C-alpha positions in Angstrom: 0.0 0.0 0.0 2.9 2.4 -0.7 0.6 4.4 -3.0 -1.5 5.6 -0.1 -1.1 9.1 1.2 -0.5 8.3 4.9 1.3 5.6 6.8 -0.7 6.3 9.9 -3.9 8.3 10.6 -4.8 9.0 14.2 -8.6 9.5 14.6 -9.7 11.4 17.7 -6.5 13.4 18.2 -8.3 16.3 19.9 -9.4 14.2 22.9 -7.2 13.8 26.0 -5.9 10.3 25.2 -5.8 11.1 21.5 -3.7 14.1 22.2 -1.2 12.1 24.3 -1.0 9.6 21.4 -0.4 12.3 18.9 2.4 13.8 21.1 4.0 10.4 21.3 3.8 9.8 17.6 5.3 13.2 16.9 8.2 12.5 19.3 8.9 9.0 18.0 8.1 9.2 14.3 10.7 7.6 12.1 12.2 9.8 9.4 9.8 10.2 6.5 6.7 9.0 8.3 3.6 10.3 6.5 0.8 10.8 9.0 -2.3 12.8 9.8 -4.6 13.6 12.7 -8.4 13.2 12.1 -11.6 14.2 13.9 -14.7 16.2 13.5 -13.6 19.7 14.5 -11.3 21.4 12.0 -10.2 24.3 14.3 -9.2 21.9 17.1 -7.4 19.7 14.7 -5.5 22.6 13.3 -4.4 23.5 16.8 -3.2 20.0 17.4 -1.2 20.0 14.1 0.3 23.4 15.0 1.3 22.1 18.5 2.9 19.0 16.9 4.9 20.8 14.3 6.3 19.2 11.2 4.3 18.0 8.2 1.2 16.6 9.9 -2.0 16.3 7.7 -5.4 17.2 8.9 -8.5 15.2 8.0 -12.0 16.1 9.0 -14.7 13.4 9.6 -17.4 12.7 12.0 -17.5 9.2 13.5 -20.8 8.6 11.7 -19.8 10.1 8.3 -19.5 7.0 6.2 -18.2 8.8 3.1 -15.6 10.7 5.0 -14.4 7.6 6.9 -14.2 5.6 3.7 -12.0 8.4 2.2 -9.7 8.3 5.3 -9.4 4.5 5.2 -8.6 4.5 1.5 -5.8 7.0 2.0 -4.1 5.3 5.0 -2.1 2.2 5.6 -3.0 2.2 9.4 -5.8 3.9 11.2 -5.7 4.2 15.0 -8.8 5.5 16.9 -9.4 6.8 20.4 -13.0 7.7 19.8 -15.3 5.8 22.2 -17.5 4.5 23.6 -16.9 2.2 20.6 -20.3 0.5 20.7 -21.8 3.9 20.0 -19.2 5.4 17.7 -16.9 2.7 16.4 -18.5 0.5 13.7 -18.4 2.9 10.7 -14.6 3.2 10.9 -14.1 -0.6 11.4 -16.3 -1.2 8.3 -14.4 1.3 6.2 -11.0 -0.1 7.2 -12.1 -3.7 6.6 -13.4 -2.9 3.1 -10.3 -0.9 2.2 -7.7 -3.4 3.4 -6.5 -0.8 5.9 -5.1 -1.9 9.3 -7.3 -0.7 12.2 -6.4 -0.2 15.9 -8.5 1.0 18.9 -8.5 1.2 22.7 -11.8 -0.6 23.3 -12.4 -2.8 26.3 -16.1 -3.4 25.3 -16.8 -7.1 24.9 -20.0 -6.6 22.9 -18.4 -4.2 20.4 -15.5 -6.6 19.8 -17.8 -9.5 19.2 -20.2 -7.5 17.0 -17.3 -6.3 14.8 -16.1 -9.9 14.4 -19.5 -11.0 13.2 -20.0 -8.1 10.8 -16.5 -7.4 9.4 -14.0 -10.2 10.1 -14.6 -12.0 6.8 -14.4 -8.7 4.8 -11.1 -8.0 6.5 -9.7 -11.5 5.7 -10.6 -10.9 2.1 -9.1 -7.4 1.9 -6.0 -8.2 4.0 -6.9 -5.8 6.7 -5.8 -6.5 10.3 -8.5 -5.4 12.7 -6.8 -5.2 16.2 -8.9 -4.1 19.1 -7.8 -3.4 22.7 -4.4 -1.8 22.0 -4.1 0.0 25.3 -4.0 -1.1 28.9 -6.9 -3.2 27.7 -5.4 -5.6 26.7 -1.7 -5.3 25.7 0.0 -6.0 29.0 -2.1 -9.1 29.6 -2.1 -10.4 26.0 1.7 -9.9 25.4 2.5 -10.8 29.0 0.7 -14.1 28.5 2.6 -14.7 25.2 5.9 -13.8 27.0 5.2 -16.3 29.8 3.9 -19.1 27.6 7.1 -18.9 25.5 9.0 -20.1 28.6 6.8 -23.2 29.1 6.7 -26.5 27.1 4.3 -26.2 24.2 3.4 -29.9 24.1 1.8 -29.8 27.6 -1.4 -28.3 29.0 -0.8 -24.8 30.3 -2.5 -23.1 33.2 -1.8 -19.4 33.5 -3.1 -16.6 35.7 -2.6 -12.9 35.5 -2.9 -10.6 38.5 -3.3 -6.8 38.0 -2.3 -4.1 40.5 -2.2 -0.4 40.0 -2.0 2.9 41.8 -3.9 4.8 39.0 -7.6 5.8 38.7 -9.7 4.6 35.7 -10.2 7.0 32.9 -13.6 8.6 32.3 -14.0 6.8 29.0 -13.2 3.4 30.7 -15.7 4.1 33.4 -18.5 5.0 31.0 -17.7 2.0 28.8 -17.9 -0.3 31.9 -21.2 1.2 33.0 -22.6 0.7 29.5 -21.4 -2.9 29.4 -22.9 -3.7 32.8 -26.2 -2.4 31.7 -26.1 -4.7 28.6 -25.3 -8.0 30.1 -28.0 -9.8 28.2 -27.0 -8.4 24.9 -23.3 -9.2 25.6 -24.1 -12.8 26.4 -26.2 -13.2 23.3 -23.7 -11.7 20.9 -20.8 -13.6 22.5 -22.6 -16.9 22.0 -23.3 -16.0 18.4 -19.6 -15.3 17.8 -18.6 -18.6 19.4 -20.8 -20.4 17.0 -19.5 -18.5 14.0 -15.8 -18.6 15.1 -15.6 -22.3 16.0 -12.8 -23.8 18.0 -9.2 -24.7 17.1 -8.9 -28.3 15.8 -7.3 -30.7 18.2 -6.7 -28.0 20.8 -8.5 -26.0 23.5 -8.1 -22.5 24.9 -10.5 -20.9 27.4 -10.7 -18.1 29.9 -11.8 -19.5 33.2 -13.3 -17.7 36.3 -12.8 -18.5 39.9 -13.7 -17.4 43.4 -11.8 -14.9 45.5 -8.9 -16.4 47.3 -5.3 -15.9 48.5 -2.6 -16.7 45.9 -0.2 -19.2 47.3 2.7 -18.0 45.0 2.2 -14.2 44.9 0.7 -13.7 48.4 -2.1 -11.4 47.2 -5.8 -11.7 47.7 -7.4 -12.2 44.3 -10.7 -10.9 43.0 -11.9 -12.0 39.5 -11.7 -9.3 36.9 -14.6 -9.5 34.4 -12.8 -7.4 31.8 -12.2 -8.1 28.1 -8.6 -9.1 28.8 -9.1 -12.8 29.6 -11.2 -13.2 26.4 -8.4 -11.6 24.4 -5.8 -13.9 26.0 -7.9 -17.0 25.3 -8.3 -16.0 21.6 -4.5 -15.7 21.3 -4.3 -19.1 22.9 -6.7 -20.5 20.3 -4.8 -19.0 17.4 -1.3 -19.9 18.4 -0.1 -23.5 18.8 2.6 -22.4 21.2 0.0 -22.1 24.0 -0.2 -25.9 24.1 -2.9 -28.4 23.5 -5.0 -27.3 26.5 -4.7 -23.6 27.6 -6.5 -22.1 30.6 -6.2 -18.4 31.6 -7.7 -16.7 34.7 -7.6 -13.0 35.3 -7.6 -11.3 38.7 -7.1 -8.0 40.6 -4.6 -8.4 43.4 -4.7 -6.7 46.9 -2.4 -7.1 49.8 -5.1 -7.5 52.4 -8.4 -9.2 52.8 -10.0 -5.9 53.8 -9.3 -4.3 50.4 -10.4 -7.4 48.6 -13.7 -7.4 50.4 -14.2 -3.7 49.8 -13.4 -4.1 46.1 -15.9 -7.0 45.7 -18.7 -4.9 47.4 -17.9 -1.9 45.3 -18.0 -3.9 42.1 -21.3 -5.5 43.1 -22.9 -2.2 43.9 -21.7 -0.7 40.6 -23.2 -3.6 38.7 -26.6 -3.2 40.4 -26.6 0.5 39.8 -25.8 0.1 36.2 -29.1 -1.7 35.7 -31.1 1.3 36.8 -31.0 4.1 34.2 -31.4 7.1 36.6 -28.6 5.7 38.8 -26.4 4.9 35.7 -26.9 8.4 34.4 -26.0 9.9 37.8 -22.9 7.9 38.1 -21.9 8.8 34.6 -22.4 12.5 35.2 -19.9 12.3 38.2 -17.1 11.0 36.0 -16.6 13.2 32.9 -15.1 11.9 29.7 -12.4 13.5 27.7 -10.4 14.7 30.7 -7.6 13.2 32.5 -5.2 13.7 35.5 -2.4 16.2 35.5 1.0 15.2 34.2 2.4 15.2 37.8 -0.3 12.8 38.9 0.3 10.5 35.9 4.0 10.5 36.7 3.3 9.0 40.1 1.0 6.2 38.8 2.1 2.7 38.0 0.8 -0.8 37.2 2.0 -4.4 37.4 0.6 -7.6 36.0 2.1 -10.7 37.5 1.8 -14.0 35.7 2.1 -17.5 37.1 2.3 -20.2 34.4 2.3 -24.0 35.0 2.9 -26.8 32.5 4.5 -30.2 32.7 5.5 -29.8 36.4 7.3 -26.5 35.6 6.3 -23.1 37.1 7.2 -19.8 35.5 6.6 -16.4 37.2 6.8 -13.2 35.1 5.7 -9.6 35.4 4.8 -6.8 33.0 5.0 -3.3 34.5 5.0 0.3 33.6 3.8 3.8 34.5 0.4 5.4 34.4 -1.8 2.7 32.7 -5.0 4.6 31.8 -3.4 7.5 29.9 0.4 7.7 29.5 1.1 4.0 28.9 -2.1 3.5 26.9 -1.1 6.3 24.5 2.3 4.8 24.2 0.9 1.3 23.5 -1.5 2.5 20.9 1.2 4.6 19.1 3.7 1.8 19.2 1.1 -0.6 17.9 0.5 1.7 14.9 4.2 2.0 14.3 4.6 -1.7 14.5 1.9 -2.5 12.0 3.2 0.2 9.7 6.9 -0.6 9.7 7.8 -3.9 11.3 8.0 -7.5 9.9 5.0 -9.0 11.5 3.4 -12.5 11.1 1.2 -12.8 8.0 -2.4 -12.6 9.1 -5.7 -10.8 8.4 -9.1 -10.3 9.8 -9.9 -9.5 13.5 -6.9 -10.7 15.4 -5.3 -10.0 18.8 -2.1 -8.0 19.4 -0.2 -11.3 20.2 -1.3 -12.7 16.8 -0.9 -9.6 14.7 2.4 -8.3 16.2 3.6 -10.5 19.0 7.3 -10.3 19.8 7.8 -7.3 17.5 5.5 -5.2 19.6 6.9 -6.6 22.9 10.4 -5.5 21.8 9.1 -2.0 20.9 7.4 -1.6 24.3 10.5 -2.7 26.1 12.6 -0.1 24.2 9.9 2.4 25.1 10.3 1.7 28.9 7.8 -1.0 29.8 9.3 -4.0 31.5 8.8 -7.7 30.8 10.7 -9.7 33.4 11.0 -13.3 34.6 11.5 -14.1 38.3 
């Protein structure tokens, strides 16, 4: 696709996370990179382009403007978008990229959106050669690539059991909170669409890969109290396991939040339960949403103090491997870094041949891991 006008287009560059991603791309662009910022407000986009300096294109399109999005997709090799909630705003851009053979990246953590996009656009993307890669921020890169990193140190001819345990000092972003509220209010629809996808997708021949849930308990290896995390991450990891034979003949992944004390674990469980109940009642859901604005984030000084860790414990054939992925502020700074490095990876690196809706481990794998390590994230074995 060397005849296209842009190597990378960033859609949503005027938002908080989009702005951080634009700044990162400007600071880390390889020589000769052709790129553009896109969104619906020309004046704000011009301000962003002026701040970035250099030769940055400006493309105007609303998230619902099919014609404009089709034009953007046809002119770009890779499109990355920060415009959510994706269930409300995301499909037209996915459709445009799938049809044009353009690689697509986003930051969604919305199960239902990911499954709907698979059902509607996976086959089109396979035919066109487009790679549709969702969840390219804290959802779900540290978990997906951390699992890949850990599994690579275990025997691939044995059943593998892996658990990931998340800890962080940061607060959730407004966009993440609103997406979570929306998902909790649509549990029935999520379940129905997920079942439809499973029927359409099928299972790997001669192998098994599943995300498994569990009850709160104390981890005997890590020493943390564990709470199940019902995020998109375990589903992403399980899909990587289904696609890659290196995850063994029988792969099981469980996903947890880790706390040091039982007191915090109990409090977290009660808070999550209360939020889930409130999300079912529209007036309460609207009230909660109004208290957490979207499009704004913490100050740079606050983000500099934030951190995350994801500990992995993998077991196979009598062998146990313990690893950790860690970094800075997960919701904003590191998420912008991960999205930008994913776009650069798809645009410039030698990646495994694939097409359709795929995970980061399948689309980029070790190439993206190496990029993130060079960018300051840590993948370590203990």
